[in-house]
C-alpha positions as CSV (number, residue, x, y, z in Angstrom):
1,M,-27.6,12.9,28.6
2,K,-24.5,10.6,29.4
3,A,-21.4,11.6,27.3
4,S,-19.5,9.6,24.8
5,K,-16.6,8.3,25.3
6,V,-13.9,8.3,22.5
7,L,-12.1,5.4,23.0
8,R,-8.4,4.8,22.2
9,L,-7.4,3.3,18.5
10,F,-4.5,1.4,18.0
11,P,-3.0,0.5,14.2
12,F,-3.7,-3.0,13.4
13,V,-4.5,-4.7,10.0
14,L,-6.4,-8.2,9.8
15,T,-7.7,-9.8,6.7
16,V,-10.0,-12.3,8.1
17,M,-13.7,-11.2,7.4
18,F,-17.3,-12.7,9.0
19,A,-21.1,-11.7,7.2
20,S,-23.9,-11.5,8.9
21,Q,-26.1,-13.8,7.6
22,S,-29.3,-13.3,10.7
23,D,-30.7,-9.8,12.0
24,A,-29.3,-10.6,15.0
25,L,-25.3,-11.8,15.4
26,S,-24.5,-13.7,18.5
27,L,-20.6,-14.7,19.5
28,T,-22.3,-17.5,20.6
29,G,-24.8,-18.5,19.5
30,A,-27.5,-19.1,22.8
31,P,-28.6,-17.4,25.2
32,S,-25.8,-17.1,28.2
33,T,-25.6,-16.3,31.6
34,E,-22.4,-15.9,31.2
35,A,-21.7,-12.2,29.5
36,E,-22.3,-12.4,26.3
37,I,-22.6,-9.2,23.7
38,T,-25.2,-9.3,20.0
39,V,-25.0,-6.9,16.8
40,M,-28.6,-6.3,16.6
41,G,-28.7,-6.1,13.0
42,T,-25.4,-7.0,10.3
43,N,-22.2,-6.2,11.1
44,L,-21.8,-5.5,7.4
45,V,-22.8,-2.1,5.5
46,S,-22.4,-1.9,2.2
47,L,-22.1,2.5,0.9
48,G,-22.6,1.7,-2.7
49,T,-20.2,4.3,-4.3
50,I,-19.2,7.2,-2.7
51,T,-17.4,10.3,-3.2
52,Y,-13.5,11.3,-2.2
53,E,-14.2,14.2,-0.5
54,K,-17.0,13.0,1.9
55,T,-16.9,11.4,5.2
56,I,-19.0,8.8,6.5
57,S,-20.5,8.0,10.0
58,V,-22.3,4.7,10.3
59,P,-23.4,3.5,13.4
60,F,-23.7,-0.4,15.0
61,H,-25.9,-1.3,17.7
62,L,-24.3,-3.9,20.1
63,R,-26.4,-5.5,22.7
64,N,-25.5,-7.5,26.2
65,T,-28.0,-10.4,25.9
66,G,-26.3,-12.1,28.9
67,Q,-27.0,-11.9,32.7
68,K,-23.5,-10.2,33.3
69,T,-21.9,-7.0,32.8
70,V,-20.2,-7.0,29.2
71,K,-17.5,-4.0,28.4
72,I,-15.7,-2.4,25.6
73,T,-12.5,-2.3,25.7
74,H,-10.8,-1.5,22.7
75,L,-11.5,0.1,19.1
76,I,-9.3,-1.7,16.5
77,P,-8.9,0.0,13.1
78,T,-7.7,-1.8,10.4
79,C,-6.6,1.4,8.3
80,T,-5.4,4.8,8.9
81,C,-8.7,5.6,7.1
82,I,-11.1,4.6,9.4
83,A,-12.5,6.3,13.4
84,G,-14.3,4.6,15.8
85,H,-16.3,5.6,18.7
86,V,-19.0,4.1,21.3
87,D,-21.5,6.1,23.2
88,K,-21.0,3.7,26.5
89,T,-18.6,1.1,27.6
90,E,-20.6,-1.2,30.3
91,L,-23.8,-2.7,29.3
92,R,-25.3,-4.2,31.5
93,T,-28.2,-7.1,30.9
94,N,-30.4,-6.2,27.5
95,E,-28.3,-2.6,27.6
96,E,-27.4,-1.2,24.0
97,A,-24.5,0.4,23.0
98,V,-24.0,2.3,19.5
99,V,-20.5,1.9,17.8
100,M,-20.1,4.7,15.0
101,M,-17.4,3.7,12.6
102,I,-16.5,6.5,10.4
103,I,-14.2,6.2,6.9
104,D,-12.3,9.1,5.3
105,P,-12.7,7.6,2.2
106,S,-10.1,10.9,0.3
107,S,-6.6,8.0,0.0
108,I,-9.1,5.2,-1.2
109,K,-9.3,4.2,-4.5
110,G,-12.1,2.3,-6.8
111,H,-13.4,-1.0,-4.1
112,F,-13.0,-1.1,-0.8
113,K,-13.8,-3.4,2.3
114,R,-12.4,-1.8,5.9
115,H,-12.7,-3.0,9.4
116,L,-13.2,-2.2,12.7
117,W,-12.3,-4.9,15.3
118,V,-14.6,-4.0,18.9
119,K,-12.9,-5.7,21.8
120,T,-14.9,-6.9,24.9
121,N,-14.4,-8.6,28.2
122,V,-16.1,-11.5,27.4
123,P,-14.5,-14.6,27.6
124,D,-13.1,-17.0,25.4
125,E,-15.1,-14.8,22.4
126,D,-13.6,-13.4,19.2
127,S,-13.8,-9.7,18.7
128,I,-16.7,-8.2,16.8
129,L,-16.1,-7.5,13.5
130,L,-17.7,-4.6,12.2
131,T,-17.0,-3.8,8.3
132,L,-18.0,-1.2,5.7
133,V,-17.8,-2.5,1.5
134,G,-18.0,0.5,-1.1
135,E,-16.8,1.7,-4.1
136,V,-14.8,5.3,-4.1
137,T,-15.4,7.4,-7.2
138,T,-12.0,9.3,-8.3
139,L,-11.7,12.9,-10.3
140,F,-10.4,10.6,-12.8
141,T,-10.5,6.8,-13.8
142,G,-7.7,4.9,-14.5
143,E,-6.0,5.3,-11.3
144,P,-4.1,2.4,-9.7
145,E,-5.5,1.0,-6.9
146,A,-2.1,-0.7,-5.7
147,P,1.3,0.3,-6.5
148,I,3.2,0.1,-10.1
149,F,5.5,-2.8,-9.8
150,L,8.6,-2.0,-12.5
151,A,10.7,-5.6,-12.5
152,A,13.8,-6.1,-14.0
153,A,16.4,-8.4,-14.1
154,N,19.4,-6.2,-14.2
155,A,20.3,-2.8,-14.8
156,A,21.2,-3.1,-18.9
157,T,17.4,-3.5,-19.3
158,T,14.9,-0.2,-19.7
159,L,11.3,-0.7,-18.2
160,T,8.2,1.2,-19.5
161,N,4.3,1.3,-18.0
162,S,1.6,3.6,-19.6
163,I,-2.0,3.9,-18.1
164,T,-5.1,6.6,-19.0
165,L,-6.1,9.1,-16.4
166,K,-9.7,10.2,-17.5
167,A,-11.8,12.9,-15.9
168,T,-15.1,12.2,-14.4
169,K,-16.0,15.6,-14.3
170,P,-15.6,18.8,-16.6
171,N,-13.2,21.6,-16.4
172,I,-10.9,19.3,-14.2
173,F,-7.2,18.9,-15.6
174,L,-3.8,17.6,-14.4
175,G,-1.1,19.7,-14.5
176,T,3.2,18.7,-14.2
177,P,3.6,15.1,-12.4
178,V,6.5,15.6,-10.2
179,L,8.2,12.4,-8.0
180,S,9.0,12.5,-4.5
181,E,12.3,12.7,-2.9
182,P,14.2,10.3,-2.6
183,A,13.0,9.2,-6.3
184,I,13.7,6.2,-8.0
185,P,16.9,6.6,-10.0
186,G,16.2,6.7,-13.5
187,L,13.0,6.9,-13.0
188,T,10.8,9.7,-15.0
189,A,7.0,10.1,-15.4
190,V,6.0,12.3,-18.6
191,L,2.1,12.9,-18.9
192,T,0.4,14.0,-22.1
193,T,-2.5,14.8,-23.5
194,N,-5.0,12.8,-25.4
195,Q,-8.1,15.0,-25.0
196,A,-8.4,18.1,-23.0
197,D,-11.8,19.6,-24.0
198,T,-14.0,20.3,-20.4
199,A,-16.1,17.1,-21.3
200,S,-13.7,14.4,-20.8
201,A,-9.6,15.7,-20.5
202,S,-7.9,12.4,-20.9
203,Y,-4.3,11.5,-20.4
204,T,-1.3,9.6,-20.9
205,L,0.7,8.8,-18.3
206,T,4.0,7.2,-18.9
207,L,6.6,5.9,-16.6
208,I,10.2,5.4,-18.1
209,L,12.8,3.3,-15.9
210,K,16.7,3.2,-16.9
211,P,17.9,1.0,-13.7
212,L,21.0,3.0,-12.4
213,T,21.0,0.4,-9.0
214,N,19.7,-3.1,-7.9
215,G,17.7,-3.6,-4.8
216,F,13.9,-2.6,-4.5
217,Q,13.2,1.1,-4.7
218,A,10.0,3.3,-4.3
219,A,9.1,6.5,-5.0
220,T,5.3,8.3,-5.1
221,V,4.4,10.6,-8.8
222,S,2.1,13.1,-7.4
223,I,0.0,15.0,-10.0
224,P,-1.8,18.1,-9.0
225,V,-5.2,18.2,-10.1
226,E,-6.8,21.8,-11.7
227,G,-9.5,23.3,-12.4
228,Q,-11.6,22.5,-9.0
229,K,-11.6,25.3,-5.3
230,A,-10.8,22.2,-3.3
231,I,-6.9,21.4,-3.7
232,H,-6.1,17.4,-4.4
233,T,-3.4,15.1,-5.8
234,L,-3.4,12.1,-7.7
235,K,-0.4,9.7,-5.9
236,I,0.8,7.2,-7.7
237,I,2.9,4.8,-6.2
238,V,5.3,3.0,-8.3
239,H,7.5,-0.1,-6.8
240,A,10.8,-1.2,-8.9
241,Q,13.1,-4.8,-8.3
242,V,16.1,-4.0,-9.9
243,G,17.7,-7.6,-9.9
244,G,17.0,-10.3,-7.7
245,K,17.4,-14.9,-7.4
246,L,14.8,-16.9,-6.7
247,T,15.7,-19.6,-4.2
248,A,13.4,-23.0,-3.7
249,A,12.8,-24.3,0.1
250,P,13.2,-28.1,-0.7
251,S,16.1,-27.7,-3.4
252,S,15.4,-30.7,-4.6
253,I,12.3,-32.7,-5.2
254,V,12.4,-36.3,-4.2
255,V,10.6,-39.2,-6.4
256,T,9.8,-42.1,-5.1
257,S,8.2,-44.2,-7.5
258,L,7.8,-43.8,-11.4
259,D,4.8,-45.7,-11.9
260,E,2.2,-43.5,-9.3
261,P,1.2,-39.8,-9.6
262,M,3.2,-37.5,-7.1
263,E,2.3,-34.2,-5.5
264,R,5.1,-32.2,-4.2
265,R,5.1,-29.0,-2.0
266,V,8.1,-26.4,-3.0
267,R,8.6,-22.4,-1.5
268,I,10.1,-19.9,-3.8
269,A,11.5,-16.7,-2.3
270,I,11.3,-13.5,-4.5
271,D,13.2,-10.7,-4.2
272,A,10.1,-8.7,-4.1
273,P,7.7,-6.9,-2.2
274,Q,5.1,-7.1,-4.3
275,C,4.1,-11.0,-4.9
276,D,1.3,-12.0,-7.2
277,A,1.6,-15.9,-7.9
278,S,0.5,-15.9,-11.7
279,N,3.7,-14.0,-12.9
280,L,5.4,-17.5,-11.5
281,T,6.1,-20.1,-14.3
282,V,7.7,-23.6,-14.8
283,T,9.8,-25.1,-17.8
284,P,10.0,-27.2,-19.6
285,H,6.2,-27.1,-20.6
286,I,5.6,-31.2,-19.6
287,D,2.2,-32.7,-20.0
288,G,0.5,-34.6,-16.9
289,L,2.4,-32.0,-14.7
290,A,0.7,-29.2,-12.8
291,L,1.4,-26.0,-11.0
292,S,-0.9,-24.0,-8.3
293,P,0.9,-21.7,-7.1
294,V,-0.2,-19.7,-3.5
295,N,0.4,-15.8,-2.5
296,T,2.0,-16.9,1.7
297,N,3.6,-13.4,2.3
298,N,1.7,-11.7,5.1
299,T,-1.1,-13.7,5.7
300,P,-2.4,-14.0,9.7
301,P,-3.9,-16.8,11.5
302,G,-7.2,-18.0,10.5
303,S,-7.5,-15.7,7.4
304,F,-7.8,-17.6,4.0
305,R,-5.0,-17.2,1.2
306,S,-5.3,-15.3,-1.6
307,N,-3.9,-15.1,-5.7
308,T,-4.1,-11.5,-5.6
309,P,-1.2,-9.7,-5.3
310,T,0.6,-8.7,-2.3
311,F,3.0,-6.2,-0.6
312,N,5.6,-7.3,2.5
313,R,7.2,-4.0,4.0
314,H,10.6,-6.4,3.8
315,H,11.2,-6.0,-0.2
316,K,10.5,-10.2,0.1
317,S,7.6,-12.6,-0.2
318,S,6.9,-16.5,-1.7
319,L,4.8,-18.6,-2.9
320,F,4.0,-22.4,-1.8
321,V,3.8,-24.0,-5.0
322,L,1.8,-27.4,-5.4
323,L,3.1,-30.0,-8.4
324,K,1.3,-32.4,-9.3
325,L,3.5,-34.7,-11.7
326,S,1.3,-38.2,-13.3
327,P,3.6,-41.0,-14.4
328,A,4.4,-39.8,-17.7
329,A,5.6,-36.6,-16.1
330,I,8.2,-38.0,-14.1
331,K,9.7,-40.2,-16.5
332,Q,9.7,-37.4,-18.3
333,I,11.6,-35.5,-16.3
334,M,14.0,-38.4,-15.4
335,S,14.5,-39.0,-19.0
336,Q,16.4,-35.4,-19.3
337,K,19.8,-34.7,-18.7
338,D,19.5,-32.3,-15.8
339,H,16.6,-33.9,-13.8
340,D,15.0,-31.2,-13.1
341,V,12.3,-27.8,-13.8
342,V,12.8,-24.4,-13.3
343,F,10.6,-21.7,-12.1
344,H,10.7,-18.1,-13.1
345,Y,9.7,-15.1,-12.0
346,P,10.4,-11.6,-13.5
347,G,13.1,-9.5,-12.2
348,N,14.7,-12.2,-10.6
349,D,16.7,-15.0,-12.1
350,P,14.8,-18.6,-11.9
351,I,15.8,-21.9,-9.8
352,S,16.2,-25.1,-11.0
353,V,15.1,-27.8,-8.9
354,P,16.4,-31.1,-9.4
355,F,14.3,-34.9,-9.2
356,V,15.9,-37.4,-7.0
357,L,15.2,-41.1,-7.3
358,N,15.1,-42.9,-4.2
359,Q,13.1,-46.4,-4.1
360,N,14.4,-47.3,-1.1
């Protein structure tokens, strides 16, 4: 039996995916006299509910459905929790390879979707995307899947955030929370017991931030889990943004007519690494003015933009805002003293965007 060949794994993150709608997926969709590779069955597997401590391996079958030899050149995971190997890298016509996609769920919380790209020598074709979806059952419910974000406009503001953590198994408990070094100056973590019986131990974790400096900072709150043989620690990530200022591009909005509806796009830059479109607001409230913000940071070409919170490692994020205005709304804005609208986002100074009439 030929020894399996483990391919080098490259760290890479993409968020684009496609799902199987038939028993066999072809990259070209038709028989070919050239190189062609087909996923036999499905490229997406649902694992259902799994536990955090068990690594799972899932096989995917790929067949050469063309007339030339296909070479599998790389396996590229989209997460450090994913690994992969393939039993053969060269496929003659009608030969199959088994790609084993391996997921380590120990660092995953709640629902997940993870990918493995399979790159080949097939010319002018996209890579094959293999996908695992499911949900990881944690030891304590209430663990946030995303970082907890604390935002303050200035250092004089005290912020608090509380979450409830409840055991999913009997006889497991939480120890004393510890802040990672370097910690966020002025951040404390307090764990109080709501119920400590063996059936359902419950706790409240309260984060209190009394900012000492401006800017973005991050920390990890580690809470040891006690009462089980395997050593496990809850890790809760905290992001803090103190101070900041919105900017807008363009800096003004040109109005060409007072009698026709119009649409304008504005990009709002935010001093925060985590950008949530639902937190952006505009004043004053004007009937006939519709605001549609969409996240723009970390959007690879070809992927779908989302209104879900995203994280930008450069501590900056931005939103594209589509403004739709009726003639009545335009006239109301132009009748105001400053002819402007003001955008607001937590932890940032607001930005005023004036409207300028140009009827040439």
